[in-house]
NUPA-163982 format. One record per residue (C-alpha): residue number from 1; x, y, z. Coordinates in pm, whole numbers. Each point is the difference from the previous one (the first is absolute). Layout:
# NUPA-163982
<site nr="NUM" c1="X" c2="Y" c3="Z"/>
...
//
This chain:
# NUPA-163982
<site nr="1" c1="7691" c2="10522" c3="10883"/>
<site nr="2" c1="-243" c2="-103" c3="-241"/>
<site nr="3" c1="61" c2="76" c3="-399"/>
<site nr="4" c1="-43" c2="382" c3="-40"/>
<site nr="5" c1="-43" c2="189" c3="-311"/>
<site nr="6" c1="270" c2="268" c3="-43"/>
<site nr="7" c1="-89" c2="225" c3="-318"/>
<site nr="8" c1="242" c2="192" c3="-184"/>
<site nr="9" c1="-148" c2="321" c3="-179"/>
<site nr="10" c1="128" c2="-99" c3="-346"/>
<site nr="11" c1="-88" c2="319" c3="-226"/>
<site nr="12" c1="344" c2="101" c3="-61"/>
<site nr="13" c1="354" c2="11" c3="183"/>
<site nr="14" c1="200" c2="-275" c3="172"/>
<site nr="15" c1="-279" c2="-216" c3="115"/>
<site nr="16" c1="159" c2="-314" c3="-160"/>
<site nr="17" c1="299" c2="44" c3="221"/>
<site nr="18" c1="-214" c2="13" c3="322"/>
<site nr="19" c1="-122" c2="-305" c3="-111"/>
<site nr="20" c1="291" c2="-168" c3="-7"/>
<site nr="21" c1="115" c2="154" c3="347"/>
<site nr="22" c1="-324" c2="-153" c3="157"/>
<site nr="23" c1="109" c2="-356" c3="-180"/>
<site nr="24" c1="360" c2="45" c3="162"/>
<site nr="25" c1="-147" c2="53" c3="344"/>
<site nr="26" c1="-56" c2="-347" c3="3"/>
<site nr="27" c1="-347" c2="6" c3="143"/>
<site nr="28" c1="-236" c2="-256" c3="-145"/>
<site nr="29" c1="-322" c2="70" c3="123"/>
<site nr="30" c1="-51" c2="297" c3="-212"/>
<site nr="31" c1="-128" c2="42" c3="-327"/>
<site nr="32" c1="71" c2="294" c3="-291"/>
<site nr="33" c1="-252" c2="216" c3="-107"/>
<site nr="34" c1="61" c2="216" c3="-276"/>
<site nr="35" c1="-269" c2="280" c3="49"/>
<site nr="36" c1="-89" c2="177" c3="-283"/>
<site nr="37" c1="-435" c2="-6" c3="28"/>
<site nr="38" c1="-227" c2="62" c3="323"/>
<site nr="39" c1="-68" c2="-339" c3="27"/>
<site nr="40" c1="410" c2="-88" c3="25"/>
<site nr="41" c1="0" c2="260" c3="259"/>
<site nr="42" c1="-306" c2="-125" c3="206"/>
<site nr="43" c1="150" c2="-327" c3="-14"/>
<site nr="44" c1="328" c2="82" c3="180"/>
<site nr="45" c1="69" c2="-53" c3="381"/>
<site nr="46" c1="340" c2="294" c3="-44"/>
<site nr="47" c1="141" c2="194" c3="-334"/>
<site nr="48" c1="369" c2="128" c3="-92"/>
<site nr="49" c1="-17" c2="332" c3="-146"/>
<site nr="50" c1="331" c2="5" c3="-238"/>
<site nr="51" c1="211" c2="287" c3="-89"/>
<site nr="52" c1="-91" c2="128" c3="-366"/>
<site nr="53" c1="-196" c2="350" c3="-78"/>
<site nr="54" c1="-197" c2="59" c3="228"/>
<site nr="55" c1="-206" c2="275" c3="-218"/>
<site nr="56" c1="-42" c2="-293" c3="-242"/>
<site nr="57" c1="-153" c2="-262" c3="308"/>
<site nr="58" c1="-197" c2="284" c3="114"/>
<site nr="59" c1="-183" c2="42" c3="-334"/>
<site nr="60" c1="-47" c2="-370" c3="-76"/>
<site nr="61" c1="-121" c2="-55" c3="375"/>
<site nr="62" c1="-292" c2="225" c3="-65"/>
<site nr="63" c1="-30" c2="-89" c3="-384"/>
<site nr="64" c1="-76" c2="-385" c3="87"/>
<site nr="65" c1="-207" c2="120" c3="296"/>
<site nr="66" c1="199" c2="-115" c3="292"/>
<site nr="67" c1="169" c2="319" c3="122"/>
<site nr="68" c1="-328" c2="20" c3="271"/>
<site nr="69" c1="-1" c2="-316" c3="54"/>
<site nr="70" c1="375" c2="-70" c3="61"/>
<site nr="71" c1="-13" c2="325" c3="269"/>
<site nr="72" c1="-317" c2="-144" c3="169"/>
<site nr="73" c1="181" c2="-354" c3="45"/>
<site nr="74" c1="332" c2="210" c3="139"/>
<site nr="75" c1="-193" c2="171" c3="241"/>
<site nr="76" c1="-186" c2="-333" c3="88"/>
<site nr="77" c1="339" c2="-127" c3="97"/>
<site nr="78" c1="90" c2="-186" c3="-268"/>
<site nr="79" c1="387" c2="-73" c3="33"/>
<site nr="80" c1="209" c2="221" c3="-314"/>
<site nr="81" c1="364" c2="-36" c3="-65"/>
<site nr="82" c1="110" c2="314" c3="-204"/>
<site nr="83" c1="349" c2="75" c3="-162"/>
<site nr="84" c1="101" c2="372" c3="-136"/>
<site nr="85" c1="-272" c2="107" c3="-240"/>
<site nr="86" c1="-217" c2="-260" c3="200"/>
<site nr="87" c1="46" c2="234" c3="268"/>
<site nr="88" c1="-66" c2="334" c3="-186"/>
<site nr="89" c1="-351" c2="-182" c3="-97"/>
<site nr="90" c1="-29" c2="-17" c3="392"/>
<site nr="91" c1="58" c2="305" c3="109"/>
<site nr="92" c1="-202" c2="297" c3="155"/>
<site nr="93" c1="204" c2="222" c3="-162"/>
<site nr="94" c1="213" c2="69" c3="-305"/>
<site nr="95" c1="249" c2="304" c3="14"/>
<site nr="96" c1="-74" c2="201" c3="-314"/>
<site nr="97" c1="-213" c2="-245" c3="-152"/>
<site nr="98" c1="-382" c2="-39" c3="6"/>
<site nr="99" c1="-17" c2="-312" c3="-200"/>
<site nr="100" c1="-262" c2="-270" c3="100"/>
<site nr="101" c1="148" c2="-184" c3="350"/>
<site nr="102" c1="-221" c2="-246" c3="226"/>
<site nr="103" c1="76" c2="228" c3="304"/>
<site nr="104" c1="3" c2="-244" c3="225"/>
<site nr="105" c1="362" c2="-17" c3="159"/>
<site nr="106" c1="49" c2="307" c3="198"/>
<site nr="107" c1="335" c2="135" c3="-116"/>
<site nr="108" c1="135" c2="267" c3="-228"/>
<site nr="109" c1="216" c2="-132" c3="-314"/>
<site nr="110" c1="208" c2="207" c3="-224"/>
<site nr="111" c1="37" c2="-199" c3="-341"/>
<site nr="112" c1="309" c2="-97" c3="-183"/>
<site nr="113" c1="181" c2="162" c3="304"/>
<site nr="114" c1="352" c2="-174" c3="-106"/>
<site nr="115" c1="-4" c2="60" c3="-367"/>
<site nr="116" c1="-13" c2="-136" c3="-315"/>
<site nr="117" c1="14" c2="-355" c3="-98"/>
<site nr="118" c1="364" c2="36" c3="-35"/>
<site nr="119" c1="48" c2="117" c3="350"/>
<site nr="120" c1="-143" c2="-327" c3="152"/>
<site nr="121" c1="222" c2="-187" c3="263"/>
<site nr="122" c1="58" c2="-252" c3="292"/>
<site nr="123" c1="56" c2="111" c3="325"/>
<site nr="124" c1="-50" c2="-178" c3="367"/>
<site nr="125" c1="-344" c2="20" c3="155"/>
<site nr="126" c1="-42" c2="-66" c3="355"/>
<site nr="127" c1="-337" c2="-153" c3="145"/>
<site nr="128" c1="-151" c2="-10" c3="318"/>
<site nr="129" c1="-106" c2="-364" c3="-78"/>
<site nr="130" c1="237" c2="-173" c3="235"/>
<site nr="131" c1="33" c2="-329" c3="-199"/>
<site nr="132" c1="101" c2="204" c3="-332"/>
<site nr="133" c1="203" c2="300" c3="129"/>
<site nr="134" c1="213" c2="164" c3="-260"/>
<site nr="135" c1="-99" c2="-82" c3="-384"/>
<site nr="136" c1="109" c2="148" c3="-334"/>
<site nr="137" c1="-226" c2="241" c3="-108"/>
<site nr="138" c1="-75" c2="30" c3="-403"/>
<site nr="139" c1="-86" c2="350" c3="-82"/>
<site nr="140" c1="-130" c2="79" c3="-330"/>
<site nr="141" c1="-127" c2="331" c3="-69"/>
<site nr="142" c1="-137" c2="-4" c3="330"/>
<site nr="143" c1="-239" c2="181" c3="177"/>
<site nr="144" c1="97" c2="205" c3="376"/>
<site nr="145" c1="-256" c2="-32" c3="297"/>
<site nr="146" c1="29" c2="348" c3="90"/>
<site nr="147" c1="-302" c2="3" c3="323"/>
<site nr="148" c1="-118" c2="-218" c3="194"/>
<site nr="149" c1="-352" c2="-22" c3="144"/>
<site nr="150" c1="-139" c2="-114" c3="330"/>
<site nr="151" c1="-25" c2="-374" c3="36"/>
<site nr="152" c1="298" c2="-50" c3="-274"/>
<site nr="153" c1="279" c2="-220" c3="126"/>
<site nr="154" c1="364" c2="-2" c3="-158"/>
<site nr="155" c1="108" c2="-329" c3="-57"/>
<site nr="156" c1="317" c2="24" c3="-215"/>
<site nr="157" c1="267" c2="349" c3="-87"/>
<site nr="158" c1="254" c2="85" c3="-209"/>
<site nr="159" c1="240" c2="265" c3="163"/>
<site nr="160" c1="-268" c2="73" c3="267"/>
<site nr="161" c1="-258" c2="44" c3="-265"/>
<site nr="162" c1="-307" c2="-192" c3="-20"/>
<site nr="163" c1="-32" c2="-231" c3="-258"/>
<site nr="164" c1="-249" c2="-278" c3="72"/>
<site nr="165" c1="-295" c2="86" c3="253"/>
<site nr="166" c1="-309" c2="-176" c3="113"/>
<site nr="167" c1="-357" c2="89" c3="81"/>
<site nr="168" c1="-265" c2="-239" c3="124"/>
<site nr="169" c1="15" c2="-215" c3="-274"/>
<site nr="170" c1="198" c2="180" c3="-215"/>
<site nr="171" c1="357" c2="-63" c3="-94"/>
<site nr="172" c1="205" c2="236" c3="-230"/>
<site nr="173" c1="346" c2="22" c3="-114"/>
<site nr="174" c1="177" c2="283" c3="-223"/>
<site nr="175" c1="246" c2="-299" c3="-147"/>
<site nr="176" c1="-19" c2="-321" c3="-160"/>
<site nr="177" c1="-8" c2="-279" c3="236"/>
<site nr="178" c1="-107" c2="-230" c3="-291"/>
<site nr="179" c1="336" c2="-29" c3="-113"/>
<site nr="180" c1="164" c2="-119" c3="328"/>
<site nr="181" c1="126" c2="-359" c3="-62"/>
<site nr="182" c1="-169" c2="-162" c3="289"/>
<site nr="183" c1="-285" c2="232" c3="50"/>
<site nr="184" c1="-12" c2="46" c3="333"/>
<site nr="185" c1="-267" c2="279" c3="-17"/>
<site nr="186" c1="-273" c2="-148" c3="-194"/>
<site nr="187" c1="74" c2="-317" c3="233"/>
<site nr="188" c1="-34" c2="240" c3="306"/>
<site nr="189" c1="-317" c2="125" c3="-143"/>
<site nr="190" c1="-218" c2="-319" c3="-85"/>
<site nr="191" c1="121" c2="-108" c3="364"/>
<site nr="192" c1="-102" c2="280" c3="170"/>
<site nr="193" c1="-332" c2="105" c3="-162"/>
<site nr="194" c1="-177" c2="-314" c3="-124"/>
<site nr="195" c1="102" c2="-239" c3="238"/>
<site nr="196" c1="-250" c2="222" c3="240"/>
<site nr="197" c1="-271" c2="-30" c3="-259"/>
<site nr="198" c1="53" c2="-333" c3="-118"/>
<site nr="199" c1="-91" c2="-324" c3="191"/>
//
């Protein structure tokens, strides 16, 4: 795989933790780009949308003239890995909310479904990725996926409920895989998606 530019949407949230997770993958052929303006977005081969505040992310994408450009790039096949609030931002439907969202991932989500920050927890997550298997899921003010559209595949579950899904080149998780010490899902994302588009 030739060098690939992996963007981190860097308005707010835990994008720095994702950057550290990418470094822990040991994949040398990637350059990490903090995306804060349209020119940054246009330069990347993949994008990570972190946890944080989905309403703020949506507002800032609009303020900096990136909202429609990002939506178009995702529809055209830009590989995206979104976690927690990032999943909410991508979702087609958000229960009880009319907030700005990209609407490119055909799921319905419920925000803060597990409670407040104090209710955060660790629990095993079972993935369908054969070489990864069961991992530690870190759930922090996590949303729940309450409905799946056609073409959305479940790739990880917690107590038989979907917590990570894939639709085309989009991967989205309700938990925080960037906090895992060996970053297995980041490594899988890079190897699965960018190897097809780079060299």
